[in-house]
N, C-alpha and C positions, 0 to 999 in steps of 0.2 A: 504494500499500499504506499501511496505517496501523499503525505499531508502537506499542503501548501498554506503557509500563513503569512504571505506577503500580499499587499494590495496590488498585485501585478500579474497579468495573465500572459506576459511574454515568456514566463518561466514554464508554461504549459505547452508542450510540443503537440500541436494538433495535426494529425495525419488524416488526410481526406482521400476518399475513393475517387480516383480520376475519372471513373465512369459516371459518377453522379454530376449532373449539371448544377445541383445545389450542394452547398457545403452545410451539412447537418452537424449539430452538437446536441447531445441529450444531457439535460441537467436534472438531477434526482435529489429530492429531499431524503433524509435518512430515517429519523425517528418516526415510526408509525407508517412509513412508506416502504422502505426496504425491510424494516423490522416489524414485528407484530405488536410492539408497544413502544412507548416513549421511555428511553433509558433514563433521561433526566428526571422525569416525573416519578419513575419507579424508585430511583435511588433516594430521592427526597422523601417520598412516602415511607420507605422502608427504614431509613437510617436517621431521620430527623430526631433530635433530642427532645423537641417540643412539638406542639400542634400549631405553632404560630405561622408555619408555612401556608396554612390554609387561608389566613387573612391576606397574605401577599398574593395568593392565587386569585382571590376574589377581586382585589384591587387591579391586578393585571387583566383579568377578564373584563372588568368595567372600563378599561382603558386609562386608568388613573396613573399607572406606571408602565414603563416599557419592560420587555423581557430581560434586558441586561440587569436592571435594578432588581426585578423580581427574583431572578436566579441567584444574583449575588447575595441577597438577603436570605433566601431559602438555603443556599449551600452553606452559609455561615453557621447554620444550626445542625448540619449533618456531621455525625461522628461515625467514622468507618475506617477500618484498616484496609490495606491493599488486598489482603487475602479475602476479607469479607466482600469487598467490592468485586473482585474477580469472580467469586462464587455466585454473586447475584447476577452479574452481567452474563454469565454462562447460561442463565435460564432464558435469556432473550433470543427469540428465533428470527431467522432471516426468511423472507418469502422464498418458498421452495423453487420458484421459477426465476429468481433474480439472476442466478449464475448463468442459466441458459440465455436470458435476456442480454446479459453482459457479453457473453460469447458471440451472440448474434451481431451485436454492434461491433465488437472487435474484429470479427471476420469481414466486415464491410468497411473497416477503417473509419467508423463513426465514433468520435470521441464521447466519452461518458465522464461527467463531472458530478461529484456529490457536493451539494451546497446545503449545509446544515446549520441550524441555530443551536445545535447541541455541541458536544465537546470531544476533542481529539482523544482524551483518555478513555472515554466510553466507546467511541467508534472504533478505535484501534483494537481494543480488546475484543469486541464483538466480531469484527472482521477476521481477526486471527483465529478465534475459536471456531469460526465457520470456514476456515481455510480459503478465504477470499483475498486475492492479491491484485496488485497492479491497478488500483483505483486511485484516481486523483480526488482528493477531498479538501474542500474549503470549509473550515469550521472554527468555532471558538476554541480557546485553549483552557486546559485545566491541569493543575498540578497538586501534589500532596505537600502539605506542610504539617508534619507530625500526623495527627489523625484528622486533619481538616483539609477540605478541598477549596482551593483558591482559583477563581476564574480570571480569565483575561479575554478581551474582546477585540481582536485585531480588525474586524470587519464592521464595527459599529459605525453608523452614520447618524450624526447628531440631528440632522434635519428630518430623519425618519421618525424617531420617537417610539416606534412600535417594537422593533426587533433588535436583538443583540447583533445579529448578522443580517444586514440589509441586503436581501437577495436582488432587489431591483438595481441597487448600485453595483453589485457584483456582475450582474448580467450586462449592465451598461458598459462597465469597464472591459468585459470580454468582447462586446461588440465593437468598442473603440479600437481594439487591436485586430479584430476580424470583422470588418463592417459588412461583409456579404454573408455572414453566418445566419443559418436558419435554425432558430432555437426551439427545441422540444422540451417542455418542462413537465415534471411528474411530482405531484405533492398531495398532502392530505390535511393540512391544518393551517392555523392562523399565521404561522411564520412564512407561509408560502403566498399569502395574499399579495404582498408587494410585488412578487414576480409575475403576477398574472397580466400586468400591462406591458410586459417586456418580452412576451413569448409569441411564437408563431403558431405553435400547436400545444395545447394544454390538456393534460390528463389529470383528473381530480377525483378524490373520494372523501368521504367523511365530512368534516366541518368545512373543508375547502370547497367541496362540491356544493354544500349548502350555501356558502357565501356566493358562489358563482350563480346559482339559481336566483337568489334574492337580489342580486345586483346586475342580472342580465349579461353575465360574462360567459362567452361560449367556451365549452370544454367537452372533453370525452370522458365518460364515466369509466371506472375500472374497479375491480375487486382485487386482482392479482396481476403480477407481471406477465402471466400467460395471456390475460386479456389485452394488455398493451402490445405484446408481441404479435398477436393475431391481427390487431388493427394497424399497427405500425408498418408491418410488411406490405399491406395494401396502400397505406398512406404514402409510403416512399415511392410507389409506382404511380400514384395518381392523387397528389395532395389536394387538388382543387375539388375533386368529388368525394374524397374520403377524409376531409378535414373535420373540424370541431362541429359538434351537434348543437341544435337549438336546445338550451338547457331545460326548457319547459316541456319538450316533447320527445326528445330522442336520447337514448343512452345505449351503451354497448349491450 
């Protein structure tokens, strides 16, 4: 796995299939999209010394604080050892079709980038335990200081206010270095909302799909990466006819 923590996309070597008239890149959220649950939420719920994290969660859901402040406050109350953390993270499952999806893109020289509002410490552990390698990941940082977890947010955008990792800004930076790039985005939650205005093809589920329906954002529904793979293979051949659905009437 390759974790990139600079605000620079020239360090990512994008290799494109010369047979494609379009240059595609696939961007995927991690927690709840690649995995079956949110690792950050799970760690906070399992290892918090108090119940005060729930108050922070309510404030975040109400839009009173951004995710960077929320997670910083919540993680400050977590007490966990490296062994305990590793044991918990080993219970988190990866979508069984994700490896096949990754292989499909790799065989066609279509870059895949993981953009996460989560943390490298969690993501690295989960990917290693599932023997998933050679992924480019842009995410927040997390380190141990004694039995405490200390976060750092290299992708925070002060003008955003919502996310610790502003994916809208990250996609804009990627486009600035690859202006002809056709962006396919896959996500499931609130941290993906900012990205919806910057993508050419959107796959959404759970609360992200609900947001899209409520706000008239076109998207393609999915439950697993098998759904995406089936649709994407058709979309690559005919993007005009197989693009995003009307969110009120059509789903996969």
